[in-house]
C-alpha positions as CSV (number, residue, x, y, z in Angstrom):
1,M,-20.7,-9.4,-0.8
2,F,-24.0,-7.5,-0.7
3,T,-27.5,-8.8,-1.2
4,R,-29.8,-6.2,-2.8
5,E,-32.8,-7.3,-0.9
6,N,-31.1,-7.2,2.5
7,I,-29.6,-3.7,2.9
8,T,-30.8,-2.7,6.3
9,F,-29.5,-0.9,9.4
10,E,-28.9,-2.8,12.6
11,E,-27.1,-1.8,15.7
12,L,-24.5,-3.7,17.8
13,D,-23.1,-2.7,21.1
14,L,-19.5,-1.4,20.6
15,P,-17.3,-4.5,20.6
16,D,-13.6,-4.5,21.8
17,R,-14.1,-1.4,23.9
18,M,-10.8,0.1,25.2
19,D,-10.8,1.9,28.5
20,L,-7.3,3.4,29.1
21,S,-6.4,6.3,31.3
22,D,-5.0,9.4,29.8
23,T,-1.5,8.4,30.9
24,E,-1.9,4.9,29.3
25,M,-3.2,6.5,26.1
26,L,-0.3,8.8,25.8
27,A,2.1,5.9,26.4
28,Q,0.4,3.9,23.6
29,A,0.6,6.8,21.2
30,K,4.2,7.4,21.9
31,G,5.0,3.7,21.6
32,F,3.3,3.5,18.2
33,H,5.2,6.6,17.0
34,D,8.5,5.2,18.2
35,R,7.8,2.0,16.2
36,M,6.6,3.8,13.1
37,K,9.4,6.3,12.9
38,R,11.7,3.3,12.3
39,R,9.8,2.5,9.1
40,H,11.9,3.2,6.0
41,T,11.2,3.0,2.3
42,V,13.9,0.5,1.1
43,R,15.0,-0.3,-2.4
44,D,17.7,-2.8,-1.6
45,Y,16.4,-6.3,-0.8
46,C,17.8,-9.7,-0.1
47,D,16.2,-12.9,-1.3
48,R,15.4,-14.2,2.2
49,P,12.0,-15.9,2.0
50,V,9.0,-14.5,3.8
51,P,6.3,-17.0,4.8
52,R,3.0,-16.5,3.0
53,E,1.2,-16.4,6.3
54,I,2.9,-13.2,7.2
55,I,1.7,-11.5,4.0
56,E,-1.8,-12.9,4.5
57,Q,-2.1,-11.7,8.0
58,S,-0.8,-8.2,7.0
59,I,-3.4,-8.0,4.3
60,R,-6.1,-9.2,6.7
61,T,-5.1,-6.2,8.8
62,A,-5.5,-3.9,5.8
63,G,-9.0,-5.3,5.3
64,T,-10.1,-3.9,8.7
65,A,-9.7,-0.3,7.4
66,P,-12.7,2.0,7.3
67,S,-14.3,2.7,3.9
68,G,-17.0,4.6,2.2
69,A,-20.4,3.0,3.0
70,N,-18.3,0.0,4.2
71,H,-18.0,-1.2,0.6
72,Q,-14.3,-2.1,1.2
73,P,-13.4,-1.2,-2.4
74,W,-10.0,-2.9,-2.6
75,H,-8.3,-6.0,-3.7
76,F,-4.7,-7.2,-3.1
77,V,-2.8,-9.5,-5.3
78,A,0.3,-11.0,-3.6
79,I,2.9,-12.5,-5.9
80,S,6.0,-14.5,-5.0
81,E,6.3,-16.6,-8.2
82,P,9.6,-15.4,-9.8
83,A,8.4,-15.5,-13.4
84,S,5.4,-13.3,-12.6
85,K,7.5,-10.9,-10.7
86,H,9.9,-10.6,-13.6
87,R,7.1,-10.0,-16.1
88,I,5.9,-7.2,-13.8
89,R,9.4,-5.8,-13.6
90,L,9.8,-5.7,-17.4
91,A,6.5,-4.0,-18.0
92,A,7.1,-1.5,-15.2
93,E,10.6,-0.6,-16.4
94,E,9.2,0.0,-19.9
95,E,6.8,2.6,-18.4
96,E,9.5,4.0,-16.2
97,R,11.9,4.5,-19.1
98,R,9.3,6.7,-20.8
99,F,8.8,8.6,-17.5
100,Y,12.5,9.3,-17.0
101,E,13.2,10.1,-20.7
102,G,10.9,13.1,-20.6
103,G,7.4,11.9,-19.9
104,A,7.5,13.2,-16.3
105,G,8.6,16.7,-17.1
106,D,11.6,18.6,-15.8
107,E,10.0,19.8,-12.5
108,W,9.0,16.3,-11.4
109,L,12.4,14.7,-12.3
110,K,14.1,17.5,-10.4
111,A,12.0,16.7,-7.4
112,L,13.1,13.1,-7.6
113,E,16.8,13.8,-7.7
114,P,17.4,13.7,-3.9
115,I,15.7,10.3,-3.8
116,G,18.1,8.8,-6.3
117,T,15.6,6.8,-8.4
118,N,15.8,5.8,-12.0
119,A,14.1,3.5,-14.5
120,E,15.8,0.3,-13.2
121,K,13.7,-1.6,-10.7
122,P,15.6,-4.7,-9.6
123,H,13.7,-4.8,-6.4
124,L,10.7,-6.1,-8.4
125,D,12.7,-9.3,-9.0
126,I,14.6,-9.6,-5.7
127,A,11.9,-8.8,-3.1
128,P,10.2,-12.0,-2.1
129,W,6.8,-10.5,-2.4
130,L,5.1,-8.0,-4.6
131,I,1.6,-6.8,-3.5
132,V,-0.4,-5.1,-6.1
133,V,-3.2,-2.8,-4.7
134,F,-6.3,-2.5,-6.8
135,A,-9.1,0.0,-6.3
136,Q,-12.6,-1.3,-7.1
137,R,-14.5,1.4,-8.8
138,W,-17.7,-0.5,-8.7
139,G,-19.0,-3.8,-7.3
140,H,-21.8,-6.3,-7.9
141,F,-24.7,-7.5,-5.8
142,D,-25.1,-11.2,-5.5
143,D,-27.5,-11.2,-8.4
144,G,-24.9,-9.5,-10.7
145,T,-26.4,-6.0,-10.6
146,R,-23.7,-3.4,-10.5
147,F,-23.4,-0.8,-7.7
148,K,-21.2,2.2,-7.2
149,N,-18.4,2.4,-4.6
150,Y,-17.9,5.6,-2.7
151,Y,-14.8,7.5,-1.6
152,V,-12.7,4.9,-3.4
153,P,-9.3,6.7,-3.4
154,E,-9.6,7.7,0.2
155,S,-10.7,4.2,1.3
156,V,-8.0,2.4,-0.6
157,G,-5.4,4.9,0.7
158,I,-6.4,4.2,4.3
159,A,-6.2,0.4,3.7
160,T,-2.8,0.7,2.1
161,G,-1.6,2.7,5.1
162,F,-2.8,-0.1,7.3
163,L,-1.0,-2.6,5.2
164,L,2.3,-0.7,5.3
165,A,2.1,-0.4,9.0
166,A,1.3,-4.1,9.4
167,L,4.2,-5.2,7.3
168,H,6.5,-2.9,9.2
169,H,5.1,-4.2,12.5
170,A,5.9,-7.7,11.3
171,G,9.6,-6.7,10.8
172,L,9.6,-6.3,7.0
173,V,10.6,-3.4,4.8
174,T,8.6,-2.0,1.9
175,L,8.7,0.1,-1.2
176,T,5.7,1.7,-2.8
177,H,6.0,1.8,-6.6
178,T,3.7,3.5,-9.0
179,P,4.6,3.1,-12.6
180,N,2.3,5.1,-14.8
181,P,0.2,3.9,-16.5
182,M,-0.4,0.6,-14.7
183,K,-3.2,-0.9,-16.8
184,F,-0.9,-3.8,-17.8
185,L,-1.4,-5.2,-14.3
186,N,-5.1,-5.9,-15.0
187,T,-4.2,-8.1,-17.9
188,M,-1.2,-9.7,-16.3
189,L,-3.0,-10.5,-13.1
190,G,-6.4,-11.3,-14.5
191,R,-8.3,-8.5,-12.7
192,P,-11.6,-7.1,-14.0
193,A,-12.1,-3.7,-15.7
194,S,-13.9,-2.5,-12.5
195,E,-10.5,-2.5,-10.7
196,K,-7.8,0.1,-11.1
197,P,-4.2,-0.8,-10.1
198,V,-2.9,2.0,-7.9
199,M,0.4,0.7,-6.4
200,I,2.9,-2.1,-6.3
201,I,4.3,-2.7,-2.8
202,A,7.6,-4.7,-2.6
203,A,7.9,-6.4,0.8
204,G,10.8,-8.4,2.3
205,H,14.0,-8.1,4.2
206,P,16.7,-5.5,3.5
207,S,20.0,-6.5,2.0
208,E,23.1,-6.3,4.2
209,D,24.2,-3.1,2.4
210,A,20.8,-1.5,2.1
211,K,20.8,2.3,1.8
212,V,18.2,5.0,2.1
213,P,18.3,8.5,0.8
214,K,19.5,11.0,3.4
215,V,16.6,13.3,2.5
216,A,14.2,10.6,3.5
217,K,15.1,11.2,7.2
218,L,14.0,14.8,6.9
219,K,10.4,15.0,8.3
220,K,8.4,18.1,8.8
221,P,8.1,19.2,12.4
222,L,4.8,18.9,14.2
223,S,4.3,22.7,13.9
224,D,4.2,22.4,10.1
225,I,1.7,19.6,10.0
226,L,-0.7,20.4,12.8
227,T,-3.1,23.2,13.6
228,V,-5.0,22.9,16.9
229,L,-8.2,24.9,17.7
230,E,-9.1,24.7,21.4
């Protein structure tokens, strides 16, 4: 992506400038909130196919996220092939069993009780797409020289948020899944040692009888998440 000999600063006039009134801005902000509050983490999927183009377009949106030094330290692997999804499920469930059999500790397991999760992850088979998010800890110039990426967790977290919003905007439901450890994904998906797998996102359509935990609808009020200094 980068050429060692051509790292210079150049300015461009701000493209895509938006010029909305305060009333229009508030309406846009409320509209986005209304759409995003309908996003739910879903564990129950049907096998209705999702066209590859929708996944690609959503990942294209994720790729517009800001990042440290604009290094864009992320890579997404989208998987629809059933055998590959099943291999991921088997490996993930092996790690999850260790987690739920004591590896997590009592406090963590107690915190998960209202969510109703366990070591069984059938969604990894059923959801039409799995998207594995990798964080690139370092990159390479075009001559092969290694360079450091900056603010990698923050950058990848923002891009992942963009991706979840894009998938929801497209009418899909998602589930973020983080078996620990996840190093098996590098080997399974052929990703280099410079990349750390951070999340598996299941994406698709909910089953007819899909449920969500009641506790998931409890959101902190604005007064708990916002401090304003004027």
